[in-house]
C-alpha positions as MATLAB code, in Angstrom:
seq = 'XXXXXXXXXXXXXXXXXXXXXXXXXXXXXXXXXXXXXXXXXXXXXXXXXXXXXXXXXXXXXXXXXXXXXXXXXXXXXXXXX';
ca = [
       0.000    0.000    0.000;
       1.342    3.434   -0.907;
       2.032    5.970    1.811;
       0.069    9.217    1.936;
       0.210   12.343    4.063;
      -2.325   12.712    6.867;
      -2.955   15.851    8.911;
      -4.039   16.072   12.539;
      -3.581   18.248   15.597;
      -2.759   16.725   18.960;
      -3.768   18.718   22.043;
      -1.310   18.143   24.895;
      -1.339   18.218   28.675;
       1.688   18.216   30.964;
       3.636   21.123   29.524;
       3.169   24.817   30.228;
       5.285   26.545   27.571;
       7.046   26.048   24.257;
      10.605   25.906   25.522;
      13.627   24.830   23.473;
      13.902   21.752   25.720;
      10.301   20.781   24.946;
      10.774   21.226   21.200;
      14.097   19.357   21.190;
      12.620   16.435   23.154;
       9.730   16.147   20.698;
      12.096   16.214   17.741;
      14.301   13.542   19.300;
      11.238   11.344   19.943;
      10.335   11.336   16.250;
       8.021   14.339   16.029;
      10.124   16.032   13.359;
       6.994   16.182   11.185;
       5.055   18.268   13.723;
       4.829   21.989   14.293;
       4.329   22.878   17.961;
       2.139   25.800   18.873;
       0.242   27.449   21.696;
      -3.280   28.894   21.621;
      -4.942   30.413   24.690;
      -2.545   28.581   27.002;
      -3.016   25.208   25.321;
      -0.034   23.460   23.730;
      -0.663   21.563   20.495;
       1.211   19.756   17.747;
       0.142   20.098   14.114;
       1.214   16.897   12.381;
       1.650   16.059    8.739;
       2.576   12.400    8.973;
       3.204    9.986    6.135;
       1.724    6.514    6.572;
      -0.300    3.823    4.852;
      -3.496    4.807    6.712;
      -4.862    7.578    8.882;
      -5.116    5.217   11.862;
      -1.444    4.291   11.544;
      -0.405    7.933   11.168;
      -2.404    9.032   14.201;
      -1.312    6.149   16.434;
       2.353    6.712   15.651;
       2.076   10.474   16.201;
       0.493    9.963   19.631;
       3.060    7.311   20.557;
       5.983    9.540   19.540;
       4.632   12.590   21.384;
       4.003   10.647   24.587;
       7.394    8.908   24.548;
       9.250   12.213   24.414;
      10.163   11.849   28.120;
       8.890   15.295   29.007;
       5.656   14.138   30.611;
       3.162   15.143   27.936;
      -0.097   13.336   27.350;
      -2.388   13.695   24.365;
      -5.807   14.763   25.634;
      -7.584   15.362   22.345;
      -7.184   14.999   18.605;
      -8.488   17.602   16.163;
      -8.926   16.752   12.502;
      -8.784   19.163    9.581;
     -12.121   20.243    8.174;
];
């Protein structure tokens, strides 16, 4: 099956600010295809992940974000309209 790009936004808990340490830990955990951001005090990651299916892309994005060793948890997923 051919890989495609899938877009999603992961809403995070467990981090208060977009520090260089936070961004570096995410990158090292495999989130190099995500753009971190902050909106009204909420930290999020906008992903564009390549995978064979949306389910695979989403599961791997969540796994990578949560294994970043900085204590973040994904609390919600937002999909593009």
